[in-house]
TIVOMAR-71115 format. One record per residue: residue number from 1; x, y negated, z of N, C-alpha, C in turn. Coordinates in steps of 0.1 Angstrom, whole numbers. Layout:
R  num   n_px   n_py   n_pz  ca_px  ca_py  ca_pz   c_px   c_py   c_pz
R  NUM      X      Y      Z      X      Y      Z      X      Y      Z
...
END
This chain:
R  num   n_px   n_py   n_pz  ca_px  ca_py  ca_pz   c_px   c_py   c_pz
R    1    261    -25   -705    258    -35   -695    247    -29   -686
R    2    250    -29   -673    240    -22   -664    227    -30   -663
R    3    217    -22   -665    204    -28   -665    199    -33   -678
R    4    207    -32   -689    203    -37   -702    205    -25   -712
R    5    197    -26   -723    198    -17   -734    201    -24   -747
R    6    211    -20   -755    214    -27   -768    204    -21   -778
R    7    201    -30   -788    192    -25   -798    199    -16   -808
R    8    212    -16   -808    220     -7   -816    230      0   -806
R    9    228     13   -806    237     21   -797    251     21   -803
R   10    252     20   -816    265     20   -822    265     13   -836
R   11    276      6   -840    277      0   -853    285     10   -862
R   12    279     13   -872    285     24   -881    298     19   -887
R   13    306     29   -890    319     26   -897    316     21   -911
R   14    326     13   -916    324      6   -929    337      6   -937
R   15    336     11   -949    348     11   -958    348     -2   -965
R   16    359     -8   -965    360    -22   -971    370    -21   -982
R   17    368    -31   -992    377    -33  -1003    379    -48  -1004
R   18    388    -51  -1014    391    -65  -1015    378    -73  -1019
R   19    369    -66  -1024    357    -73  -1029    346    -74  -1018
R   20    348    -67  -1006    338    -66   -996    338    -80   -989
R   21    325    -84   -988    323    -97   -982    323    -96   -966
R   22    326   -107   -960    325   -107   -945    311   -104   -941
R   23    310    -97   -931    296    -94   -925    296    -97   -910
R   24    284   -100   -906    282   -103   -891    270    -94   -887
R   25    273    -86   -877    263    -77   -871    260    -82   -856
R   26    248    -83   -853    245    -88   -839    238    -76   -832
R   27    243    -73   -821    236    -63   -812    230    -70   -801
R   28    218    -69   -799    210    -76   -789    207    -66   -777
R   29    210    -71   -766    207    -63   -753    194    -68   -747
R   30    186    -59   -744    173    -62   -738    174    -56   -724
R   31    169    -64   -714    169    -59   -700    160    -47   -699
R   32    165    -38   -692    157    -25   -691    145    -28   -682
R   33    134    -21   -685    122    -22   -676    126    -16   -662
R   34    121    -24   -652    124    -19   -638    110    -16   -631
R   35    110     -5   -625     98     -1   -617    101     -4   -602
R   36     92    -12   -596     94    -15   -582     85     -7   -573
R   37     90     -1   -563     82      7   -553     86      3   -539
R   38     79      8   -530     82      6   -516     85     19   -508
R   39     96     18   -501    100     30   -493     97     27   -478
R   40     91     36   -471     87     34   -457     95     45   -448
R   41     98     41   -437    104     50   -427     99     47   -413
R   42     93     58   -407     87     56   -394     96     62   -383
R   43     98     54   -373    105     58   -361     95     60   -349
R   44     96     71   -343     86     74   -332     92     77   -319
R   45     85     73   -309     88     77   -295     75     82   -288
R   46     76     94   -283     65    100   -276     68    102   -261
R   47     58     98   -253     60     99   -238     49    109   -234
R   48     54    120   -229     45    131   -224     45    131   -209
R   49     34    134   -203     32    135   -188     29    149   -184
R   50     36    153   -174     35    167   -169     33    167   -154
R   51     23    175   -149     20    176   -135     26    189   -130
R   52     35    188   -120     41    200   -114     30    208   -107
R   53     29    221   -112     19    230   -106      6    230   -114
R   54      4    220   -122     -8    219   -130    -21    220   -122
R   55    -21    215   -110    -33    215   -101    -43    204   -106
R   56    -38    194   -112    -47    183   -117    -43    180   -132
R   57    -52    174   -139    -49    170   -153    -39    159   -154
R   58    -30    161   -163    -20    150   -165    -25    139   -173
R   59    -20    127   -172    -24    116   -180    -21    119   -195
R   60    -29    112   -204    -27    114   -218    -13    108   -223
R   61     -8    115   -233      5    111   -238      4     97   -245
R   62     16     90   -245     16     77   -252     25     79   -264
R   63     20     74   -276     27     75   -288     31     61   -293
R   64     44     59   -295     49     46   -300     56     48   -314
R   65     54     39   -323     60     41   -336     62     27   -343
R   66     72     26   -351     75     14   -359     78     19   -373
R   67     72     12   -382     73     15   -396     82      5   -403
R   68     94     10   -407    103      1   -415    100      3   -430
R   69    101     -8   -438     99     -7   -452    109    -16   -460
R   70    111    -11   -472    119    -19   -481    115    -16   -496
R   71    120    -25   -505    117    -23   -519    127    -14   -525
R   72    122     -7   -535    130      2   -543    129     -1   -558
R   73    140     -4   -564    140     -7   -579    146      4   -587
R   74    138      9   -597    142     20   -605    143     15   -620
R   75    155     17   -625    157     14   -640    151     25   -648
R   76    141     22   -656    134     32   -663    142     38   -675
R   77    152     30   -679    161     35   -690    172     44   -685
R   78    179     39   -675    191     46   -670    187     55   -658
R   79    176     52   -652    173     59   -640    180     55   -627
R   80    188     44   -628    194     39   -617    184     33   -607
R   81    188     35   -594    179     30   -583    187     20   -574
R   82    181      9   -571    186     -1   -562    176     -3   -551
R   83    181     -7   -539    172     -9   -527    173    -23   -522
R   84    162    -27   -517    161    -40   -510    165    -39   -495
R   85    162    -49   -487    166    -48   -473    154    -44   -465
R   86    157    -37   -454    147    -32   -445    141    -44   -437
R   87    129    -43   -434    123    -54   -425    127    -50   -411
R   88    133    -58   -404    138    -55   -390    133    -65   -380
R   89    122    -71   -382    117    -81   -373    109    -74   -362
R   90    111    -78   -349    104    -72   -338    104    -57   -338
R   91    116    -52   -340    117    -37   -340    121    -32   -327
R   92    111    -31   -318    114    -25   -304    101    -19   -299
R   93    103     -9   -290     92     -3   -283     90    -10   -270
R   94     78    -13   -266     76    -19   -253     78     -9   -242
R   95     81    -15   -230     82     -6   -218     68     -1   -214
R   96     67     11   -209     55     17   -205     55     22   -190
R   97     47     16   -182     46     20   -168     38     34   -167
R   98     44     42   -159     37     55   -157     24     54   -150
R   99     13     60   -155      0     59   -149      0     64   -134
R  100     -9     58   -126    -10     62   -112    -18     75   -112
R  101    -13     84   -104    -20     97   -102    -21    100    -87
R  102    -33     99    -81    -35    100    -67    -29    113    -61
R  103    -21    112    -51    -14    123    -45     -2    128    -51
R  104      3    121    -62     15    125    -69     24    113    -72
R  105     37    116    -73     47    106    -76     55    110    -89
R  106     56    101    -99     63    104   -111     78    102   -109
R  107     86    110   -117    100    109   -115    105     96   -122
R  108     97     90   -131    100     78   -137     88     68   -135
R  109     91     57   -128     80     48   -126     77     40   -139
R  110     87     39   -148     84     32   -160     95     37   -171
R  111     90     38   -183     99     41   -194    103     27   -200
R  112    116     25   -201    121     12   -205    119      9   -219
R  113    119     -4   -223    118     -8   -236    130     -3   -245
R  114    128     -2   -258    138      4   -266    138     -3   -280
R  115    150     -8   -283    152    -15   -296    156     -4   -306
R  116    149     -4   -318    151      6   -327    155      0   -341
R  117    162      9   -349    166      5   -362    161     17   -371
R  118    162     15   -384    159     25   -394    167     38   -391
R  119    178     37   -385    187     49   -382    183     56   -369
R  120    174     50   -361    171     56   -348    163     68   -350
R  121    167     79   -343    160     91   -344    147     92   -335
R  122    138    100   -339    126    101   -330    130    107   -317
R  123    123    102   -306    126    107   -293    114    111   -286
R  124    115    120   -276    104    125   -268    109    124   -253
R  125    101    117   -245    104    116   -231     93    122   -223
R  126     97    130   -213     87    137   -204     88    131   -190
R  127     77    127   -185     76    122   -171     69    132   -163
R  128     75    137   -152     70    148   -144     65    142   -131
R  129     52    146   -127     46    142   -115     48    153   -104
R  130     53    149    -93     54    159    -82     45    156    -71
R  131     38    166    -65     28    164    -54     35    158    -42
R  132     29    148    -36     34    142    -24     33    151    -12
R  133     44    152     -4     43    161      8     32    156     18
R  134     25    166     23     14    164     33     20    163     47
R  135     17    153     54     22    151     68     14    161     77
R  136     21    170     84     14    179     93     11    173    106
R  137     -2    173    110     -5    167    123     -3    177    134
R  138      3    173    145      5    183    156     -8    188    161
R  139     -8    201    165    -20    208    170    -22    204    184
R  140    -34    199    188    -36    195    202    -37    207    211
R  141    -31    205    223    -31    216    233    -45    219    237
R  142    -48    232    239    -62    235    244    -64    230    258
R  143    -76    225    261    -79    221    274    -81    232    284
R  144    -74    231    295    -74    242    305    -88    242    312
R  145    -94    254    312   -107    255    319   -105    255    334
R  146   -115    250    341   -115    249    355   -122    261    361
R  147   -114    269    369   -119    281    376   -126    276    389
R  148   -139    279    389   -147    274    401   -143    283    414
R  149   -137    295    411   -133    303    422   -119    300    427
R  150   -112    292    420    -98    289    424    -98    278    434
R  151    -90    281    445    -90    271    456    -79    261    454
R  152    -83    249    455    -74    237    454    -65    237    466
R  153    -51    236    464    -42    236    476    -46    225    486
R  154    -51    214    481    -55    203    490    -67    208    499
R  155    -76    215    492    -87    220    500    -83    230    510
R  156    -72    239    507    -67    248    516    -61    241    528
R  157    -54    231    526    -48    223    537    -59    217    546
R  158    -69    212    539    -80    206    547    -87    217    556
R  159    -89    229    550    -95    240    557    -87    244    569
R  160    -73    245    567    -65    249    578    -65    239    589
R  161    -66    226    585    -67    216    595    -79    217    603
R  162    -90    220    596   -103    221    602   -103    233    612
R  163    -96    244    608    -95    256    617    -87    252    629
R  164    -76    245    627    -67    242    638    -75    233    648
R  165    -81    223    642    -89    214    651   -100    221    658
R  166   -107    230    651   -117    238    658   -112    247    669
R  167   -100    253    667    -94    261    677    -90    253    689
R  168    -84    241    686    -80    232    697    -92    228    706
R  169   -103    225    699   -115    221    706   -120    232    714
R  170   -120    244    709   -125    256    716   -116    259    728
R  171   -103    257    727    -94    260    738    -96    250    749
R  172    -98    237    745   -101    227    755   -114    230    762
R  173   -124    235    754   -137    238    760   -136    249    770
R  174   -128    259    767   -126    271    776   -120    266    789
R  175   -109    257    788   -103    252    800   -113    244    809
R  176   -120    236    802   -130    228    809   -141    237    816
R  177   -145    248    808   -155    257    814   -150    264    826
R  178   -136    267    826   -131    274    837   -129    265    850
R  179   -127    252    847   -124    243    859   -137    237    864
R  180   -146    233    855   -158    226    859   -166    233    870
R  181   -168    246    869   -177    252    879   -172    251    893
R  182   -158    250    895   -153    249    909   -155    235    915
R  183   -159    225    907   -162    212    912   -176    208    909
R  184   -183    203    919   -197    198    916   -197    186    908
R  185   -206    186    899   -207    175    890   -219    166    895
R  186   -215    154    897   -225    144    902   -232    138    890
R  187   -245    139    890   -252    133    879   -253    118    881
R  188   -249    111    871   -250     96    872   -263     91    868
R  189   -266     80    875   -279     74    872   -277     66    859
R  190   -287     65    852   -287     57    839   -289     43    843
R  191   -279     35    838   -279     21    841   -289     14    830
R  192   -296      5    835   -306     -1    826   -299     -8    815
R  193   -287    -13    817   -281    -22    806   -272    -13    797
R  194   -264     -3    802   -255      4    793   -262     16    787
R  195   -272     22    793   -279     33    787   -272     46    787
R  196   -275     54    777   -269     67    776   -254     67    773
R  197   -249     57    766   -235     56    763   -227     55    775
R  198   -231     47    785   -223     46    798   -223     59    805
R  199   -235     66    805   -236     79    812   -227     89    806
R  200   -225     89    792   -216     99    786   -202     96    789
R  201   -198     83    790   -184     80    793   -181     84    808
R  202   -191     83    817   -189     87    830   -187    102    831
R  203   -195    109    824   -194    124    824   -180    128    819
R  204   -175    122    808   -162    126    803   -151    123    813
R  205   -152    112    821   -143    109    831   -142    119    842
R  206   -154    124    846   -155    134    857   -149    147    852
R  207   -151    150    839   -145    163    834   -130    162    834
R  208   -124    151    830   -110    150    830   -104    150    845
R  209   -111    144    854   -107    144    868   -108    158    873
R  210   -118    166    870   -119    180    874   -108    188    869
R  211   -104    186    856    -94    194    850    -81    191    857
R  212    -78    179    861    -65    175    868    -65    181    882
R  213    -77    181    889    -78    187    902    -75    202    902
R  214    -81    208    892    -79    223    891    -65    226    889
R  215    -58    219    880    -44    222    878    -36    219    890
R  216    -39    209    898    -32    207    911    -34    218    921
R  217    -46    224    921    -48    235    930    -40    247    927
R  218    -39    249    914    -31    261    909    -16    259    913
R  219    -11    247    911      3    244    914      5    246    929
R  220     -4    241    937     -3    241    952     -3    256    956
R  221    -12    264    949    -13    278    953      0    285    950
R  222      7    282    939     20    288    936     30    284    946
R  223     31    271    951     40    267    961     38    274    974
R  224     26    276    978     23    282    991     28    296    990
R  225     27    303    979     32    316    978     47    317    980
R  226     54    307    975     68    307    977     72    305    991
R  227     65    296    998     68    293   1012     66    305   1021
R  228     54    312   1019     51    324   1027     61    334   1024
END
């Protein structure tokens, strides 16, 4: 009988005769001593963090584990072993958000929760951080220096206009100088009310009249030549 031991391993053979009396033999079974122990099994999940380029230190690794346990019964007589049930309450690993690392982005924002059993194998997950791309700012254009010796086109136009105006004034002055001497210029008296301004206007009028008279004489002189 499993788990029990008889006090007699065997009842010996017996030779009987007509005179042999009936006999009764009792074999008593005693339950075998049982040794109880506990068996443990640990399931692990390790999350490692790696920085691409190793320019900065990576976050510390995260270690998750769950220890399953059950009773073990050993028969000290026969050596037979029997097992109890595993404890399977709350057997899951919590989700783990990847730590923030300035200037870097992890390939996994979070490691999902995981339900485990005694048959689950140990796992290792690696989260890799990649450096964020740097936005290149456009290079500003250099400021053009102003050459003090360079002539502005607008200034050149103004200069040409000034030269033209000066030449026109000079030409008019030469014509007036040629015509005026042939005609006497009458000095005007200064009027007490108009003053020098009236005198100047009178002088300009005389000059224009003299110019017209001179041109008329030249035309008349040409006509006379044709008649003669």
